[in-house]
BALOBA-1460 file (C-alpha; in Angstrom, 3 decimals):
// residues 133
<rec num="1" residu="m" x="-127.368" y="-20.276" z="-106.984"/>
<rec num="2" residu="r" x="-128.476" y="-17.289" z="-105.280"/>
<rec num="3" residu="r" x="-124.857" y="-16.441" z="-104.244"/>
<rec num="4" residu="v" x="-123.738" y="-16.636" z="-107.659"/>
<rec num="5" residu="t" x="-126.569" y="-14.400" z="-108.863"/>
<rec num="6" residu="d" x="-125.577" y="-11.925" z="-106.348"/>
<rec num="7" residu="m" x="-121.741" y="-11.939" z="-107.029"/>
<rec num="8" residu="l" x="-122.872" y="-11.241" z="-111.219"/>
<rec num="9" residu="l" x="-125.255" y="-8.474" z="-109.971"/>
<rec num="10" residu="g" x="-122.712" y="-7.077" z="-107.895"/>
<rec num="11" residu="k" x="-120.116" y="-7.205" z="-110.677"/>
<rec num="12" residu="v" x="-122.353" y="-5.542" z="-113.026"/>
<rec num="13" residu="k" x="-123.111" y="-2.656" z="-109.675"/>
<rec num="14" residu="d" x="-119.514" y="-2.209" z="-109.435"/>
<rec num="15" residu="y" x="-119.101" y="-1.351" z="-113.365"/>
<rec num="16" residu="e" x="-122.119" y="0.712" z="-113.001"/>
<rec num="17" residu="a" x="-120.450" y="2.786" z="-110.289"/>
<rec num="18" residu="l" x="-117.270" y="3.222" z="-112.105"/>
<rec num="19" residu="v" x="-119.106" y="4.295" z="-115.260"/>
<rec num="20" residu="e" x="-121.008" y="6.846" z="-113.351"/>
<rec num="21" residu="s" x="-117.611" y="8.246" z="-111.895"/>
<rec num="22" residu="h" x="-115.207" y="8.247" z="-114.868"/>
<rec num="23" residu="t" x="-114.560" y="11.553" z="-116.698"/>
<rec num="24" residu="k" x="-113.104" y="9.928" z="-119.277"/>
<rec num="25" residu="i" x="-114.663" y="8.545" z="-122.335"/>
<rec num="26" residu="e" x="-112.305" y="5.751" z="-122.877"/>
<rec num="27" residu="d" x="-113.078" y="4.503" z="-119.298"/>
<rec num="28" residu="v" x="-116.655" y="4.627" z="-119.718"/>
<rec num="29" residu="a" x="-116.677" y="2.966" z="-122.733"/>
<rec num="30" residu="k" x="-114.734" y="0.001" z="-121.277"/>
<rec num="31" residu="d" x="-116.651" y="-0.219" z="-118.132"/>
<rec num="32" residu="l" x="-119.721" y="-0.266" z="-120.442"/>
<rec num="33" residu="i" x="-118.536" y="-3.098" z="-122.720"/>
<rec num="34" residu="r" x="-117.494" y="-5.039" z="-119.601"/>
<rec num="35" residu="i" x="-121.063" y="-4.721" z="-118.437"/>
<rec num="36" residu="k" x="-122.391" y="-5.717" z="-122.121"/>
<rec num="37" residu="d" x="-120.276" y="-8.754" z="-121.903"/>
<rec num="38" residu="i" x="-121.780" y="-9.746" z="-118.556"/>
<rec num="39" residu="s" x="-125.339" y="-9.132" z="-120.346"/>
<rec num="40" residu="d" x="-124.635" y="-11.153" z="-123.523"/>
<rec num="41" residu="s" x="-122.886" y="-14.167" z="-121.375"/>
<rec num="42" residu="f" x="-125.675" y="-14.484" z="-119.041"/>
<rec num="43" residu="t" x="-129.162" y="-14.430" z="-121.019"/>
<rec num="44" residu="q" x="-131.206" y="-15.038" z="-118.091"/>
<rec num="45" residu="f" x="-130.068" y="-11.292" z="-116.799"/>
<rec num="46" residu="k" x="-129.806" y="-9.582" z="-120.102"/>
<rec num="47" residu="s" x="-133.032" y="-7.539" z="-119.708"/>
<rec num="48" residu="e" x="-132.460" y="-6.636" z="-116.324"/>
<rec num="49" residu="i" x="-128.811" y="-5.451" z="-117.077"/>
<rec num="50" residu="d" x="-129.826" y="-3.837" z="-120.490"/>
<rec num="51" residu="k" x="-131.820" y="-1.565" z="-118.440"/>
<rec num="52" residu="i" x="-129.021" y="-0.126" z="-116.348"/>
<rec num="53" residu="i" x="-127.004" y="0.172" z="-119.782"/>
<rec num="54" residu="d" x="-130.139" y="2.162" z="-120.754"/>
<rec num="55" residu="t" x="-129.818" y="4.312" z="-117.679"/>
<rec num="56" residu="l" x="-126.089" y="4.882" z="-117.499"/>
<rec num="57" residu="l" x="-126.137" y="5.753" z="-121.360"/>
<rec num="58" residu="y" x="-128.888" y="8.789" z="-120.863"/>
<rec num="59" residu="s" x="-126.632" y="10.037" z="-117.621"/>
<rec num="60" residu="y" x="-123.445" y="10.063" z="-119.852"/>
<rec num="61" residu="r" x="-125.786" y="11.898" z="-122.377"/>
<rec num="62" residu="v" x="-126.735" y="14.571" z="-119.883"/>
<rec num="63" residu="k" x="-123.591" y="14.833" z="-117.943"/>
<rec num="64" residu="f" x="-121.741" y="15.298" z="-121.144"/>
<rec num="65" residu="g" x="-123.173" y="17.020" z="-123.744"/>
<rec num="66" residu="g" x="-125.942" y="15.270" z="-125.519"/>
<rec num="67" residu="a" x="-125.755" y="13.819" z="-128.637"/>
<rec num="68" residu="s" x="-122.182" y="15.251" z="-129.457"/>
<rec num="69" residu="a" x="-121.587" y="13.163" z="-126.621"/>
<rec num="70" residu="i" x="-122.849" y="10.242" z="-127.629"/>
<rec num="71" residu="a" x="-121.225" y="10.032" z="-131.045"/>
<rec num="72" residu="k" x="-117.978" y="10.351" z="-129.614"/>
<rec num="73" residu="l" x="-119.093" y="7.440" z="-127.501"/>
<rec num="74" residu="g" x="-120.290" y="5.555" z="-130.216"/>
<rec num="75" residu="v" x="-117.142" y="6.256" z="-132.337"/>
<rec num="76" residu="l" x="-115.277" y="4.244" z="-129.247"/>
<rec num="77" residu="l" x="-117.939" y="1.206" z="-129.059"/>
<rec num="78" residu="n" x="-117.853" y="1.017" z="-132.343"/>
<rec num="79" residu="k" x="-113.934" y="0.321" z="-132.540"/>
<rec num="80" residu="d" x="-114.648" y="-2.557" z="-130.295"/>
<rec num="81" residu="i" x="-113.497" y="-5.980" z="-132.273"/>
<rec num="82" residu="a" x="-114.849" y="-8.350" z="-129.675"/>
<rec num="83" residu="s" x="-118.317" y="-6.915" z="-130.941"/>
<rec num="84" residu="a" x="-119.712" y="-5.754" z="-127.107"/>
<rec num="85" residu="g" x="-119.476" y="-2.069" z="-128.055"/>
<rec num="86" residu="q" x="-120.862" y="-2.695" z="-131.584"/>
<rec num="87" residu="a" x="-124.129" y="-4.692" z="-129.636"/>
<rec num="88" residu="i" x="-124.357" y="-1.671" z="-127.166"/>
<rec num="89" residu="i" x="-124.563" y="0.777" z="-130.467"/>
<rec num="90" residu="s" x="-127.248" y="-1.284" z="-132.281"/>
<rec num="91" residu="e" x="-129.255" y="-2.691" z="-129.211"/>
<rec num="92" residu="h" x="-129.710" y="0.342" z="-127.586"/>
<rec num="93" residu="k" x="-132.073" y="3.204" z="-128.524"/>
<rec num="94" residu="c" x="-129.342" y="6.001" z="-127.418"/>
<rec num="95" residu="f" x="-127.993" y="5.304" z="-130.244"/>
<rec num="96" residu="q" x="-130.286" y="5.283" z="-132.711"/>
<rec num="97" residu="g" x="-129.699" y="8.468" z="-134.211"/>
<rec num="98" residu="y" x="-125.713" y="7.785" z="-134.079"/>
<rec num="99" residu="s" x="-126.589" y="4.776" z="-136.095"/>
<rec num="100" residu="l" x="-128.533" y="6.101" z="-138.883"/>
<rec num="101" residu="s" x="-125.758" y="8.954" z="-139.333"/>
<rec num="102" residu="i" x="-123.301" y="6.129" z="-140.039"/>
<rec num="103" residu="f" x="-125.386" y="4.916" z="-142.213"/>
<rec num="104" residu="n" x="-126.423" y="7.903" z="-144.440"/>
<rec num="105" residu="t" x="-122.701" y="8.694" z="-144.146"/>
<rec num="106" residu="k" x="-121.814" y="5.333" z="-145.502"/>
<rec num="107" residu="t" x="-124.013" y="5.493" z="-148.351"/>
<rec num="108" residu="q" x="-123.935" y="8.877" z="-149.639"/>
<rec num="109" residu="n" x="-120.511" y="8.048" z="-150.452"/>
<rec num="110" residu="q" x="-121.189" y="5.368" z="-152.880"/>
<rec num="111" residu="g" x="-121.434" y="6.535" z="-156.521"/>
<rec num="112" residu="i" x="-124.287" y="5.176" z="-159.029"/>
<rec num="113" residu="d" x="-121.359" y="3.036" z="-160.486"/>
<rec num="114" residu="y" x="-120.653" y="1.561" z="-157.461"/>
<rec num="115" residu="v" x="-124.323" y="1.037" z="-156.732"/>
<rec num="116" residu="l" x="-125.186" y="-0.336" z="-160.196"/>
<rec num="117" residu="k" x="-122.371" y="-2.794" z="-159.677"/>
<rec num="118" residu="y" x="-124.011" y="-4.256" z="-156.780"/>
<rec num="119" residu="i" x="-127.738" y="-4.110" z="-157.106"/>
<rec num="120" residu="e" x="-129.752" y="-7.328" z="-158.087"/>
<rec num="121" residu="g" x="-133.060" y="-7.718" z="-158.502"/>
<rec num="122" residu="d" x="-135.651" y="-8.714" z="-161.598"/>
<rec num="123" residu="n" x="-136.218" y="-6.826" z="-164.159"/>
<rec num="124" residu="l" x="-133.290" y="-3.952" z="-163.821"/>
<rec num="125" residu="n" x="-132.442" y="-2.265" z="-166.636"/>
<rec num="126" residu="k" x="-128.797" y="-0.623" z="-165.562"/>
<rec num="127" residu="k" x="-128.538" y="1.193" z="-168.130"/>
<rec num="128" residu="q" x="-131.615" y="3.243" z="-167.762"/>
<rec num="129" residu="l" x="-130.601" y="3.607" z="-163.952"/>
<rec num="130" residu="k" x="-127.549" y="4.826" z="-165.133"/>
<rec num="131" residu="e" x="-129.095" y="7.597" z="-167.694"/>
<rec num="132" residu="i" x="-132.141" y="8.342" z="-164.676"/>
<rec num="133" residu="s" x="-129.067" y="9.647" z="-162.090"/>
C-alpha cells in the first residue's frame, strides 16, 4: 500500500513541477486538471492534494499578473467538459472573485421578463413586480 501511495503522490509532484515550469497558460490548465483528477479519484489524499493545487494557484497568480491571470486561467478551466476544471474553480478560494464575476455577468444579462418567467414562490404578484422594475 505504501508503494502505491508513493507512486500516486510522486505523480502529483511530477505534475506540480510541470505546472511550475510552464509558461503557456494552456499547459498550466491541463496539468492542474490532471492533478485535480487525481485528487477527486483518491479521496483519502484529497485534502493534501488540494493544498498543493492552492499553492500552485497562488504561485501562478503572483508569477503571471494577479487577478487577470487567474481570470484567464479560469476561462480555460471552465471549458473542461470532464468537470475537473470546473471543480477547481468552485472548490479553490483563488477563484472566488472569478466565480462571483461570472455569476454577476450572467445575472445582469437577464431582463425583468426573463426573471418573471422563471420566478416561483407563494404570494408573488408578477404584474406588480413588473410595474416596480
